[in-house]
ZAZA-775144 format. One record per residue (C-alpha): x, z, y; residue number from 1. Coordinates in pm, 1 decimal, padded with zeros to 6 digits, m for minus. Each point is the difference from the previous one (the first is absolute). Example, Ala and Ser with C-alpha at 12.3 -4.5 7.8 and 13.67 -1.06 7.14 Angstrom:
2
         c1         c3         c2    nr
    01230.0    00780.0   m00450.0     1
    00137.0   m00066.0    00344.0     2
# end
This chain:
186
         c1         c3         c2    nr
    00000.0    00000.0    00000.0     1
    00117.6   m00077.2    00350.2     2
   m00152.8    00111.7    00327.7     3
   m00067.8   m00237.0    00284.0     4
   m00172.1   m00008.2    00333.6     5
   m00199.0   m00254.3    00191.1     6
    00171.7   m00165.1    00297.0     7
    00060.9    00187.9    00326.0     8
   m00319.9   m00011.2    00203.5     9
    00061.6   m00321.1    00193.6    10
   m00309.9   m00216.4   m00022.9    11
    00074.3   m00179.8   m00329.1    12
   m00329.1   m00092.7   m00166.2    13
   m00121.8    00144.0   m00328.6    14
    00021.8   m00347.0   m00155.5    15
    00364.9   m00043.2    00109.0    16
    00093.8    00344.8   m00129.0    17
   m00167.4   m00065.2   m00336.5    18
    00181.4   m00333.9   m00032.6    19
    00331.1    00172.0    00081.4    20
   m00055.1    00229.5   m00299.1    21
   m00040.6   m00292.2   m00245.8    22
    00374.1   m00027.0   m00082.5    23
    00017.5    00379.2   m00034.6    24
   m00293.2   m00008.9   m00243.3    25
    00171.4   m00274.6   m00202.1    26
    00325.1    00198.8   m00023.5    27
   m00190.4    00314.5   m00096.4    28
   m00188.9   m00188.4   m00271.6    29
    00319.8   m00157.1   m00135.1    30
    00181.1    00337.0   m00005.3    31
   m00306.2    00191.9   m00125.6    32
   m00006.2    00237.3    00297.9    33
   m00263.7    00100.5    00250.4    34
    00039.4   m00005.7    00376.1    35
   m00206.4    00273.1    00164.9    36
   m00089.1   m00048.4    00365.0    37
   m00006.0    00319.4    00205.7    38
   m00211.3    00037.2    00311.1    39
    00189.2    00121.7    00304.6    40
   m00094.2    00023.5    00368.8    41
    00275.9   m00239.1    00111.2    42
   m00109.8   m00298.4   m00211.8    43
   m00304.1   m00227.9   m00015.7    44
   m00139.9    00187.3   m00300.0    45
   m00003.6    00332.8    00180.3    46
   m00293.5    00145.9   m00194.2    47
   m00129.8    00009.4   m00355.5    48
   m00278.3   m00243.1    00091.6    49
    00245.1   m00254.8    00144.1    50
    00232.9    00037.8   m00297.9    51
   m00290.8   m00056.9   m00238.9    52
   m00085.9   m00313.0    00197.8    53
    00357.7   m00131.8   m00034.2    54
    00033.7    00086.6   m00370.9    55
   m00335.4   m00163.9   m00072.9    56
    00095.3   m00307.4    00205.3    57
    00329.1   m00033.1   m00192.4    58
   m00202.0    00035.2   m00320.2    59
    00292.7    00032.7   m00239.3    60
    00015.9    00258.0   m00282.5    61
    00361.4    00088.8    00086.0    62
   m00086.8    00090.8    00359.4    63
   m00175.1    00336.4    00029.5    64
   m00041.6    00279.8    00253.1    65
    00195.0    00315.8    00068.7    66
   m00238.4    00272.7    00112.9    67
    00157.8    00236.0    00253.6    68
   m00286.4    00207.8    00136.5    69
    00236.9    00187.5    00233.5    70
    00082.3   m00324.7    00181.1    71
   m00360.2   m00072.9    00097.8    72
   m00036.2    00249.6    00289.5    73
    00295.1   m00162.4    00174.8    74
   m00207.5   m00319.1    00032.9    75
   m00358.5    00127.6   m00024.8    76
   m00081.3    00357.8    00094.1    77
   m00369.2   m00024.0   m00094.9    78
   m00015.1   m00137.3   m00357.5    79
    00042.3    00271.1   m00263.5    80
    00298.0   m00087.8   m00224.3    81
   m00201.7    00117.5   m00298.1    82
   m00250.9   m00110.8   m00107.0    83
   m00044.7   m00281.1    00255.4    84
    00345.6   m00163.1    00003.2    85
    00042.9    00061.6   m00372.0    86
   m00325.3   m00179.4   m00077.1    87
    00102.6   m00293.6    00218.2    88
    00313.9   m00057.4   m00208.7    89
   m00128.4    00066.9   m00351.1    90
    00038.5   m00174.3   m00246.0    91
    00319.6   m00145.8    00149.1    92
    00193.8    00328.8    00015.0    93
    00313.5   m00011.3   m00215.6    94
    00210.4    00272.0    00166.0    95
   m00066.3    00302.4    00223.6    96
    00208.0    00180.3    00261.3    97
   m00081.0    00363.4    00066.7    98
    00033.1    00149.4    00346.8    99
   m00248.1    00177.7    00224.5   100
   m00088.3   m00054.5    00361.9   101
   m00190.7    00164.9    00282.1   102
   m00115.3   m00142.0    00331.2   103
    00037.1    00215.8    00310.7   104
   m00103.7   m00135.5    00339.8   105
   m00022.0   m00349.3   m00148.6   106
    00354.8    00007.6   m00141.2   107
    00074.1    00004.0   m00372.9   108
    00266.9    00226.3   m00145.2   109
    00106.9    00080.8   m00355.6   110
   m00056.0    00344.2   m00149.3   111
    00042.1    00174.7   m00334.5   112
   m00213.1   m00142.5   m00281.5   113
   m00340.3    00167.6    00012.5   114
    00018.8    00091.8    00370.1   115
   m00117.2   m00335.2    00131.9   116
   m00283.7   m00250.0   m00007.2   117
    00051.2   m00133.6   m00351.2   118
   m00234.1    00145.6   m00261.7   119
    00257.8   m00003.6   m00278.5   120
   m00210.7    00210.6   m00233.4   121
   m00285.2   m00248.8    00027.2   122
    00241.3   m00292.1   m00028.7   123
    00162.2    00127.3   m00320.3   124
   m00343.1    00063.8   m00151.4   125
   m00094.8   m00358.0    00083.9   126
    00328.0   m00139.1   m00134.1   127
   m00071.3    00169.6   m00333.2   128
   m00358.9   m00129.1    00002.7   129
    00121.6   m00352.4    00084.2   130
    00259.7    00006.8   m00279.0   131
    00293.4   m00052.3    00237.0   132
    00321.6   m00038.0   m00201.4   133
    00247.8   m00081.6    00276.0   134
    00251.7    00226.1    00166.2   135
   m00023.9    00230.2    00297.0   136
    00303.7    00075.8    00214.0   137
    00051.1    00275.2    00253.8   138
    00103.1   m00154.4    00329.8   139
    00073.8    00291.9    00229.2   140
   m00003.7   m00098.0    00364.4   141
   m00087.6    00361.9    00077.9   142
    00299.1    00206.1    00113.8   143
    00056.5    00373.1    00033.1   144
    00085.3    00090.2    00360.6   145
    00099.8   m00359.1    00081.5   146
   m00206.7   m00275.2    00158.0   147
    00068.8   m00358.3   m00101.3   148
   m00006.7   m00258.3    00274.6   149
   m00228.5   m00300.3   m00025.2   150
    00308.8   m00219.7   m00044.9   151
    00117.7    00214.3   m00294.9   152
   m00342.5   m00032.3   m00162.4   153
   m00001.4   m00378.8    00045.0   154
    00360.6   m00050.5   m00112.5   155
    00107.9    00303.6   m00203.1   156
    00366.3    00063.2   m00061.9   157
    00299.8    00206.6    00095.8   158
    00075.1    00369.7   m00006.2   159
   m00247.2    00086.7    00276.2   160
   m00283.6   m00140.8   m00212.5   161
    00073.0    00249.3   m00277.5   162
    00021.8    00314.2    00218.8   163
   m00259.8    00245.3   m00130.0   164
   m00106.4   m00235.3   m00279.7   165
    00105.6    00211.0   m00297.9   166
   m00199.6    00315.5    00082.9   167
   m00296.5   m00211.6    00110.1   168
    00011.7   m00198.7   m00324.2   169
    00029.3    00320.4   m00202.2   170
   m00310.2    00143.7    00172.0   171
   m00188.8   m00324.6   m00053.7   172
    00096.0   m00022.6   m00368.6   173
   m00125.2    00353.9   m00060.3   174
   m00324.1   m00072.7    00187.8   175
   m00048.2   m00328.4   m00187.3   176
    00064.0    00170.0   m00334.7   177
   m00261.4    00263.8    00085.9   178
   m00255.2   m00266.0    00096.4   179
    00056.3   m00195.9   m00322.9   180
   m00018.4    00316.7   m00211.6   181
   m00329.8    00100.0    00165.9   182
   m00144.2   m00344.2   m00073.8   183
    00110.9    00015.6   m00363.9   184
   m00147.3    00347.8   m00041.5   185
   m00347.7   m00113.6    00107.4   186
# end
């Protein structure tokens, strides 16, 4: 599996973007891999709905969606990441990123898993119900006592990007484990 994004938001039409993915789809088919397209606020497919539109327009079994519910509030502060955005992408979801987000005064920010807008308990229940067999991956953009700049979020890298990441990831892993255990106990 490889992860990809749509083009930077620059006015390229849906048709042109779908055509641009044709050679990628052919390579993925030949190599027996799946390309998952992630929605992100800086690209054309900035929401789950727009990503679903692109994946459906491409219409190739080796091109699927990456569901990152924590990304949605950075582009759309009103649509609930779960169940709304989830339902927009199913059945095309082939990979999931886990992070949590809040919106304060119209600005999105990452927080510890379980402290934000994403209903992870409901999402994991639904994943089980839907028979999801793909992977989930913790993607901690939340930091302990450090605030990431918008540039660091858009183009992560370097030592400054990792400041506070370990304790934040540790907190999020524990919270995620507790959420999953509570779902499995029900």
